[in-house]
N, C-alpha and C positions, 0 to 999 in steps of 0.2 A: 411474361414468360420468355420472350426473346431477349430481354436484358439479362436473364439468368443463363440462357443457353451459351452465351459467349464465353463462359468460364469452363464449359465442359470439354473434354478431350476431343470428341468427334467434331464439334463445332470449330474449335480453335485450330484443328489440323487443316480445315478447309480455308481458314482465314489468315493463317500465318503468312507472314511476309509483307504485310502492310499494303495489301491491294486497296484500290480506291473503294471507299465506303467501309473499310475494315474498322472494327471496334478495337482491335489489338494491333499495334504497330510496333516496328523495331524501335529500340531505345535511341538510336541516332537520329530519329525523325525530329523535326523542330518541335520544341515544347511551347514556343511562344503562343501558338494558336490555341493551346489547351489551358493556359493559365489565366486566371481571373486577376482583377486588380489586387486582391488580397495576396494571391500567390506571388505577385511581382515584388512584394516586400522581401521575399527570400533573396532577391538579387542585391538588396541594399547592403552596404558594408556592415551595418549594425546586425544583420541577420546571417552573416556569413560565418562559416566555421574556419576561423583564422588558423587554428592549429594544423589541420590537415592541408590547408592551402600552402603553408610554409613547409610542412614535412608530410608528403603524401604517404610515406610508409606507416604513419600512425592511423591511416583511415580504417575505421572499424568496419568489418564485414565487406560485402561485395559492392554495395551501392555508394556512390559519392554523396556528398552532403546535399547537392542540388537535387539528385535523384531521390534521395531518402525523404526530403521535405516536400516533394511534389504531390499533388492530388489532395482530395478532401476539401475542407472548408478553408484551408490556408491558416494564416496567423490571425486569430480572432480573440485570443485571450490576453488581456492586459494585466497590469500590476494588480488592479482591484480583484479581478476574478482569480488570479493565481494566488494571491494572499488568502482569499476565502477558500480556495481549493485546499490549502494547507490547514487553515483553521478548522474547516469542516471535517477534515480527516482526523485531526488530533483530538479536538474536543468531543467527548462522548460521555457515556454513562460512567466512565471510570472516575471522573472528578466528583460525581454524585454518590459513588459507592465505596471506592477504595480507601478514602481517608480513615475510615474506622479500622480497617484491617491493617493499614500501615501503622496507625497508633498502637494497635494491639501487638504488633511485632516489635517495635522499638521502645514502647513503654512510656514515652513522654511527649508532650506537645512540642517542646523545643527541638528534640531529635527528629520528630516527624516533619516539621517545617524545614529543617536543614536538609532532609532527604529530598524534598521537593525542589530545593535550590540545586542540590547535587544532580538530580535528574535533568534539570534544565541545562546545567553545564555539560553533562555528558551528551545530551541531545545536540547541543551546539557544536561539540567536537565532531559528531557524525555529520551534521549539516554542512560544516565547512569542508569536510572531505568530499562530500557529494557536490558541493559548489565548485570545487576545483575541477572535478571530472565534468560536471554539467556545463561549465563555461568553456572547457576545452573542446567538448563534443556536444554542442547544443542540439541534440536529436532526441526524438521520442524513444523510449525503451529503458531508460535508467540503467540498471545494473547490466542488462543485456549488452548495451553499447560499450560500457566500460570494460567488461570482461573481454569482449572482442578486440578492443584496442590494446589490451595488455597481453592476453594469452592467445597469441596467433598460431602457435604450434602445439599439438597437432591441429591442423586447420579444421574449423567448425566444431571442435570438441566442446569448447566452453559454451558455444551457442546452443548446441543440442542439449547439454546438461541443464542449462538454464531453462530451455524450452520445456523439457519434461517436467521440471519442478513447477514452472509457471502455469502450465496447462493442467497437470494432474492435481496440483494442490492449490490452484488459484481460484478457489470457490468462495462464495459468501453465503453459504447455506445457513450458518449459525445465526446470522442477523435476521434472516427471513423467519426462521423457526421461533426465535424469541419474540419477534414482533407479532407473529400469529398467536402465541401463547398469551401475550398481553391484551390483544384484541378480545380474545375469548374471556379472559378474566374480567375485563371491564364490562363486557356484555352480560356477565353473570352466568356463563356456560362453562362446563368442565372442558379442560384442554385435552379432548380426545385426540389420540395419536394421529388418526387419518384426517380428521378435520383440521388439526394443526398443520399437517403436511399439505393439505389442499390450499389453505390460506398462504402458506409459505411459497408454494409453487406460483400462486397468483402474484405475489409480491415480486419474485425474481423475474417472472414473465413481464410484468408491468414495467419494471426498471429497464429490462432489455429493449422493449419496444420504445420506451421514452427516449433513450439515448440513440437507438438505431434509426427511428423514423422522424423524430423531432429534436435534432441535436441542439438547436438554440434554446428550445424550451427546457431541455435537460440541464443546460448550463444555468439558466435562470432559476430552476428549482434548486440546484446545488447551492447557488449563491444565496437564495432565500433561506434555505435551511441553515446555512452557516451563519447568516446574520441573526437568525432566531436563536442559535446557540449562544452567540455573543450577548444578545439581549437578556437571555435567561441568567447567564452568569453575572452580567452587570446588575441585574435585579438582586441576586444573592449578595453581591459585593456591597451595593449601596445599602441594602437592608442591614448588612453587618456593620457598616459605619454608624447607622442609626442606633443599633444595639450598643455599640461601643460608646456612644455619646451619653448613654444612661437614660435615654428618653423613652425607653420601653419598659415592660413589666419584668424583664430579665433582672434578677436581683443583683448579681455581681458579674458583669460581662468581662471583667479583667482578671477573674480568678485564675484562669488557666495560664495566664502570662506572667504571674508574679514569680513563681519558681518553676519556670518552663521546662527545665531539664530534670526535675525530680522524678525518680522512678525509671530513669533511662536504662535500657537493657545493656548488659556487658557481653552479650553473645554476638560474635561475628556472623553466625548463622542467621540470627534475627535481622540484622542489618542487610545482609545479602538478599534475603527473601523480600524485605520491604523495598529494596532498591529495584528489584525486578518489576515489582508492581508499579513503581513510579515511572520507570523507563517505558513500560507498555502503555501507560497513560499518555506519554508524550509521543508515541509512535505515529508516524505520518508526515514528518517534516520533509521527506524526499518526494512527496507526491507530485510536485510540478515536474520533476526530472523525467517522469514517465510520459509526459504529453508535450514536450518542448517543440515538436513540429507545429503545434497549434498556438504557440506563444509569440506575441509580437515582441520584436527586439529581444530574443530569448536570453542573451547574456546579461543585459542590463536588468531585465525583468526578474530573472532568477536571483541575481545578487540583491535585489530589493525585497522581493516577495518572500524569499526563504527566511532571512533573519526577522523580517517584520512579522510574518505569520507565527513563527515560533515564539517570538517575544510577546506577542499579544496573548498567546495561550499561557505562557509561563507566568505573566503578571496576573492574569485572571485566576489561574490555578492557585497561586500563593495567597491572593486576597480572599478567594473563596474559602480556603482552609482556615484563614484567620476568622472569617465570619462564622464558620461552623464552631470553632473553639470559643467564640464569644457568646454564642447563643445556647450552648449546652455544656454541661459539666463533662469532665473526663470520663467518669463512670457511665454517664448516659451514652456517650459516643461509643465507648467500648462495647456496650450491650445493645447497640442499635443494629448489629449485624452489618449488612451492606446497604443500609438505607439511611445514611447520615443526612442526606438532603431532606428526606421525609421528616426526620427528627427536627431538623432546622425549621422547616415550615410549621411543624406542630408547636414548637416552643415559642415561636415568634407570633404566629397568626391564629393558633388554635386548631382544634381537631377538624372542624368542618373545612377550613381553608387548607389544611394539610391534605385531606383527601382529594380535593379539587386540583390543587397545584401538583400533587404527586402524580395523579393520573394524567394530567395535561403534559407534564414534562416527560413522563415515562413513554407515552405513546408518540410524542413528537420526536424524542430522541431515538426510540427504537425504530421509527420509520427510516431514519437516516443513519443511525449509529447504534449498534447493539453491543453491549459489553457482556461477554460470557466469561465468568470467572470460575476457576476450579482451583481453590486455594487450600493450602494446609500449612499451618505455622511451622510444623516440624519438617516440612519439605524444603530443600535448599532452593528449588526452582519453582517459580510460579508463573505460568504464562497466563496473563489476564488479557485476552485478545479482544480488541475493540473493532467490530466489523461495521464499517460505514458502507452500507450496501450501495447507495447511489454513487458516492464518490469513488469507491474502490472499483465498481463496475466500469465507470467512465475511464479510469486509468488502465484497468486490466485489458480492456478492448484494444487500446492503443498498443500495449505490449504484444498482444497476440497478433495484431496486424503487422507489427515490425518483424516478428518471427516468421510470419508467412512471406513477407517481402524479401526476407533474407534467403529464402529457398529451402528452409527446413522441410523435408518431405512430410506432407500431410495428406490424409485421405481426400480423394476427389480433386487433387491438384491445388496448387498454390494461388492460381489466378483468382478464384472465388474468395478464398480466405483473406487474401491481401487487399481485396477491393473494398470500395465504399458503397457497395450495392445495398439497397436499390436507389437511395437518394443521391448518390455521388458526393455526399458530404460527410457521412458518418459511417464507421466500420461495423455495420450490423453483423457481417460474418465473424468478425473478431468478438463481438458480443455473444454470438452463438457458441463459440469455443469456450467462453467463460460460463455460459449457461449450462452446458452439458454436465460437467462435474458437479455443479451446484445442485442440479436436479437429482443426480445419482445419490449424493450425500443426504439430501432431504428425504428421499424415498427408501433407500436401501437399509442403513444400519439401525439397530435399536438404540434409542437415545441415551440410556442410562450410563453406559460405559463407552460406547463407540464415539459419541460426539466429542467428549473431552479428549479422548485419545487421538481422534483425527485432527483436532485443533492443535494438539501438542506436536503431532507429526508435521503439520504444516509449518510450525514455527522453527523447528530445528534446522532444516536445510537452508532457510533464510539466513541463519546465523553463520553457517559455513560460507555462503556467498559473501556476506559482509566481511568475513575474515579475508577472503581472497581479494576483495575490492581494496581493502586497506593495504595489503601486501603489494597489490598492483600499483598503488600510489607511490610507494617507496621505490619500486622497480622502475617506474617511469621517471622519477626524479633522478635515479642513478643512470639509466640508459639513455634518456633524452633530456639532459639538463637544460638545453637551450630551446626546448619546444615552447611556443607561446602559451602562457597561462594567464588568462584575464583575471583569475583569482588564485591566490596561493594560500593554502592553509599553513599555519605555523606548525612546524613539524612536531614539537612536543605535544600538541593537541592530538595529532594523528597517532603518536605513540600511546598516549593515554587511552584513546579509543581502541587501539589494537589490543592493549592489555585487557580491556573490558570484553572485547570480542572473544579472546581466548578463554577468559573466565566463563563466559556464557556457554561455551562449547564443552568445557570440562565439568562445570557444576552439575549438570543433569546426571552424571555418572557417579557422583558422590552419594554414599548411602544416606538416605533420609533418616531422621530420628525415629520415625514411626515404622520404618522398614517397608512401607507400602507405596508411597508416592501418592499421586492424585487419581490414578485410575485402577484401583484394585478391582479384581484379582490379578490384573496384568502386572508384570514386573515394572518397576519404576523407570527402568532404563530402556524399555522395549521401544518406546516411541522414537528415541534417538536412533536406534538401530534401523527401524523402518524408514526414518527420514534419510539416513545414509543409503539404504537400499534403493529408495526412489532415485537418488542421484546416480547410483550404480546402473540402474535401468537406462539412464541417459547415456552412459558410456557404452552399453551394449547396443543401444539404438544407433549411436554414431558409428560403431564398428560395423553393424549390419549395412549401413548406408555407404560408408567410405572405404572399409577394408575388405569385407567379404566379396564384393563384386570383382575386386582385383584378382582374387583367386581363380576367377572364371574368365579372365582376360577382358573385363569390362570396367569402364570408369564413367563417372558422371561429370559432364563438362557444363559449366555455367554459361548462361546467356541472359540478356535483359530484354524486357518488353514493357511497353507503356500501355496501360489499360485505358478504357474509354473515359474514366473519370480523372485521368492524369497520373494515377499512381504507377510508379515504376516497381516492377517485381523481378526478382532473380529466379530463373527457371533452370533446372538441370536436365540435360538430355543424356541418354546412354550412348556410349561410344566405345567401339572396340579399341583396345590398346594395341598399337602397332609396334 
């Protein structure tokens, strides 16, 4: 209890000022006595933020690089863990389900395979942009840091807008819900709504405690699940090679590849819809950017793990699709719904093996990554959201902690939310911030329309943020041409990604062929407006914090303090304007 009291206002008021024995001391106190051997890595040249060292005006937010990276477990994630962090976030049920719907959209095997290659190229364009930002500002927080570095005026506006979006819409409820449904189906029980919700609450609670109380075990679990995903896909790929060799009972494994582009669609709408599905299957390449304070030699590691992780996924994705097309006819895949992997197992191993392998893969993947699809061929936009519960929760907690450290006003004060309580190694308070909206979404709305609508709302503001990130890249290139950039993206790739970002924002407002979209009876464009409204709430919250107090002769002045676990937090105090 005493470890928790230090974060409460009445307790900290008595202990402010750094008296002997205080758990909270001024920021100018020596940090050497608080840093472990792992934390000292931050002092090495390889772990320094060279960009802001050369040009302090580029420093994002209130904290310096050394202050921002202090506290917690220090730098304990290497190239291996970071690569698996990306692989585990990207590879999900999408590769086992979406190939059939993509084939249905474009009409031919050849066009389908080309779109998987296009998705890889577009994803690499985005990865390179985030690599430039991530190597310039190797801090945890991802887009939060990059927005702060570019959009400095009005002060804190970009941070607060991002914070509202990250906290209100940063949930993983869908993954927990679908995992619960699969558990009940396998157990032979009906997926009753409240039983499903109870299991889902247990899942999100378990993941929160796993990362909050046993952080190293949490990393091992993430790595293990990522390796499992790679093994499963390798099993599919190797089996596909055997099928293509003609040594199985599949009659003609090369049939789909002889006239691969026969029947290709001539509708741009079909290709746009399929492209969205492919891009969502590749989502997650920026996952390491959110946890860079925990990464050893962050610049070098990011430049290796990012391309390596995405390349592993792209190669496995393409080869897995080839395996599917070798083991089943085009018509079989088109009529398989979203269970193309199950069809693959059935055709190659038989019905009994199909049941066993499908259940094994479904449960294993839904534990770590759940694909929730709401697709319609006639709709221009399809958000196929893949929710990796364990990996997303790990990254989201670090983002929430960074927001609290920046001083964004939160209930009960920022000391607690920015801390690594109670272990001193992992941000359990940041995990709690992530837990609250997830619990609300699991319990509150009816699932039939509300779940797909909420998921669509979650995706649209993210596209707006991506647009401003790319625009910020061009602005920094123009305004700070000589700033150190350990990695530079080739500008045509950034332009290509910018065009895609604009299209992703415009396309949801285009009238779908069926006139209804994915969430009838709600208007097809409503989720876009709600997403924009969430960001508008961020503007109002910022105004209530930064503008309105000035009308009453009051302003908030920042100061910094070091918590007992070594974390540096920005705190704001009310002060009369003289």
